[in-house]
N, C-alpha and C positions, 0 to 999 in steps of 0.2 A: 754359217758355221754352227754345228750342233753344240749344245751346252757342254757335253762331255769333252769335246775338243777344246773349247775355251778353257775349261777347267784344267785340262792337260797343259795348254800353252802357258797359263798363269803359273801352274805348279813348276814348270821348267825354269821360269825366269825369276821366281820369288823364293825367298828362303823357306826351308821346310819347317814344320812344327808350329806355324802361326795359326791361331784359332780363328774361327769365323766370328761374325758379329755377336756380341753378348747381349747388347740392348739396342733397341730401336725406339727413338723418342720423337714425338712431334714437337716442333718449336715454332713460335711466331716471330717473324722478323718485322721490325718497324721501318718501313721504307717509304718511298714517295715516287710519283710519276713526274718525269721531266720531259717537256715537249721537244727539246732539241739540246744539242751539246752546249751551245752558248748559255742557255738558261741553267744547265747543270753547273757549268763553271762559275756562274754568278749566284748559285744557290737558290734559284727561283723555281720552286716546285709547283706543279699544278695542283697537287693535293696529297695528303698522306695516304698510305697504302699498307695494309697488313698482308704479308706474304707467308703462306703456310709452307713450312720446310720439314724435312725429315733428317734427323741426326742419328747416325749409326756409330756406336762406340764398340771398339774391339774388346776382346776378353782382357782382363787385367785391371789393375788399379789406376793406371795412368799416372800423371797426366800424359796425354797423347798429342802428337802432331795431328793436324787436321787439314783436309782439303775441302774447299768450297768449289763445287762443280757447277759451272755456268753452262746452260744448255744451248743447243743450236736453234736455228730459226724454226725447227720442227716442234720445239717445246719439249718438256720432260714428260708430261702426262700423255700427250698425243703421239710422241715418238720415243725418244730417250734411249735408243739402243746403243749409240756411241757413249752416252753418259754412263749407262749401266756397266760397260766395259771398264771405264775409268774408275768408277766407284768400287767395283769388285776388286780391281787390282790394288788400289790403295788400302782397302779394308783388309785384304789378305796380307798386305805388307805391314799391318799393325797401325795404320792411321785411322783416325776418326774421319767420317765422311758426312758432308751435308749437301743435300740437293733440294731444289724447290722449282716451282714453275712460275716464271715471270709473266706468262701470257694469259693463262686461264682466268686469274682473278681480275685482269684488266679487260677481259672479253676480247682479246686479240686472237684472231684465227687467220690461218694462211699467211703468217708473217714472212715466210720465204718469198711470197709474191708482193711484199710491201705493205701488208695490212696495218702494221703498227706505225707506218710513216716514220718521220724523223724522231719519234719518241722512243722507238724500240731500243736502240743502242744505249742512250743515256740512262734509260730506266733500268736496263739490265745491270749497268754499272752501279746504280744506286742500290739495287737488290743485293749485289755481291758485297758491297760495303756494309749493308745491314747485317748480312751473315757474319762478316768479319767482326763487327761490333758486338754481336751476340756471343760468338765463340770466344772472343778475347776475355769475356767475363765468366766463362764457364769453368767450374772447378776441375773438370776432367780434361781440359784442353790447355796445352802450352801456348800462350799468346805469341811467343817468339817463333812458332813453327806452324803458322797457318798459311796455307798455299792456295792460290786461285788457279784452277785449271778448267779447260773447256775446249770444245772442238767447233770449227766453223764460226758461226756467230758467237758461240760460247768462247772460242779461242780469241776472237776479237775482244770480248769482255775481259778475258784473262790477261790480255796485253794491256788494255786500256785502264784497268785498275792500277796499273803501275804509274799512272800520271799523278803527280803530287797535288795539282790543283783540285782534282776530284777527291783525293784523300783528305785534304784540308777541309773541304766542304762537308764531307759525308762521315768521316770517322777519324777526326784529328788525334784521338788518343790511341789509335791502333795503326798497324801497317801490315800488309801482306809480306811474308818473309820471302816469297818467291812466286813466280808466275810461269805457268806452263801452257802454251798455246799451240793446239794441234790445228793445222791448216786454217789459220785465222782469216777472217774477212776484214782485215784492217783497212783503213782509208781516211780516218779523221784523227789528226794529231794536234799538237800544241807547239806553235812556233815561238817559244819563249825559252830563255835560259833556264837550265836546271829543271826541265819539264818533268823528269822522272823522280820517283820517290827514293830511288837508290837500290831497291831490291833487284836481285838478278832475275833475268827473263830467259826462258827457253822457248824457241819458236821451231816447230817441226812442220816441214813443208813437203808436198808431193810434187815431184818434178813433172808429172803428167797431169796435174790438176788444172782443169779448165774452168772451174767455178771460182776458186780463190787462187789465181795463178801465182806460183812462186816468184815469178819475175816482178809482179806488181808489189807483192809483200816486201821483197828485198829492196825495191826502189823506195817504198815508203819508209822502211827502217833506216836506210841510208840518209834520207832527207831528215827524218825525225832526229836522228843522232846529231846531224849537222846543226839543225835549228836549236837543239837543246844545249849545245855547247859541251856539256858534260853529261854522259849517259852511264848507267850501270852496265854491268856485263849483260850483253844480249847475245846468247849463243844460238846459232841457227844450224839445224840439221835438215838436209834435203834428201829424200829417198827418191832416186831418179825415176823409177817407173810407177810410183804411187799415184793413184787417182784420188779425187776428193772423197771423203767419208770412208777412209780405209778402216776406221774403228767400228763402223756400223756392221757388226758381224751377223746381224739378223737379216742382212740383205743378200739375196741370191743372185750371183752373176753381175754383169755390168748393166747399169740402169742409165738410160738417157732421159733427161727432163727437158723437153723442148721449150717450156716456159721459163726455165731458169736463166738468170741474167748474169753475164760475165762483164765485170767492170774494168777490164784491162785497159780500155781506151778512155776511161772516164777520169776526171781530175781527182787528184788527192787534195784533201782540204785540211787546213791547219788553223786553229783558233789563234788569234793574235793578242788577246787580252783587251781588245777594243771592240767596236761595233762591226768591224769588217772581218772577213776571213781571207786567208791567203790560199789561192788555188794554184796547184802545180799541174799543168796540163800534161797530156801523154807525151808531148814532144819536149818536155822539160822546161818550157817557158812558165813564168810566174805572173799572176795577176791577182788583183784584190777585188773583192765583190762585197757589197753590203746589202743585207736584206735577203730574205728567203727567195724571193722571185729572181733577184739578180744572180744568186748563187745557183739556183736550180736550172736557170736558163742554160748553163754550161753542161747539164746532164741530159738535155733533151734527146740527143741522137747518138750518144756515145755508147750505149749498151749494145751488146750482141747477145743473141739468145740461143739456147741449147747448151746444156752442161752435162757432164758425165759423173757418175758415182760408181765406185766399185770397192767392196770390202777386200781386205787382205789379211789373212792369218799371219803371214810372215812379217808384214810391215807393222801390224798391231803389236806383235810380240816384241819386235825390235824397238819400236817407238816407246813402249812402256819400259823396257829395259833401259833405254837412253834417258827417259824421264827420271827414273829412280837413281841412276848413276849421277845425273846432274844434281838432283836434290841432295844426294849423299855428299857430293863434293862441296856444294855451296852452303849447306846447312850443318853438315856434320851429323853426329849422332845425338 
């Protein structure tokens, strides 16, 4: 999609008269690296990490609502086309925006193929909460209107920052006001009562997505809500013909990635608060496993390879409109 067409699409769905960004500021985030989800839940970091971020403030005095955008497995610096669409839309709508790259500073490359290992997901959660903690203290930002949004692996992060155990560990004085997850790669949850922080969640799925299949995500959300006992509002919208990466408007045509892994047949995993994890197999059976080797043994042959990506002007426009409608409803003005 050409930039002029993107500008036209955004102009059609967003209110007129909103100015572009007035100021762009670098900001340092005090984060840490966590080698797996269990260590994150227990607060056992591998080491501190300073994340370089960029904060864009719209024109005006503020204070503003803000969106923390978590990037996909392609990273922000190396890829970032889907993230740019989200950032531009929120900034045009009068929100402050914050973006960073979780991978470059950690020297993680080719994360889509698993280069970050089990540290990728939990470390991205830590970075998002580092952003929340920084923005909550910023004089131009409303701490009650900070949202986490992202696509694919970033969508996974945007959902997972809704877990209360992570919030208590990483930013106990702050809370994301809402979470917006575009075609998220969810798969690790928490099998404990009141697992969620209570903030509303919007999940947007592609009915034709074969990388992060809607069926697997819906199954995960159903189980997570059951295990949590009490869950916040989790609104789900599925666009029937949408492929993975519909927001990646810099991509021409349909793209097939033969090395991409589909986890449809792989177990869903849930932290229990103890040393073991609850695994829910593709057939719905449950079993517990303790230790990385025991857990990973169930993932040895479950993957299928070959995934599809395809941008969509129409689905991008609709999903952004749906996002702002959701945020307007749950957050008000």
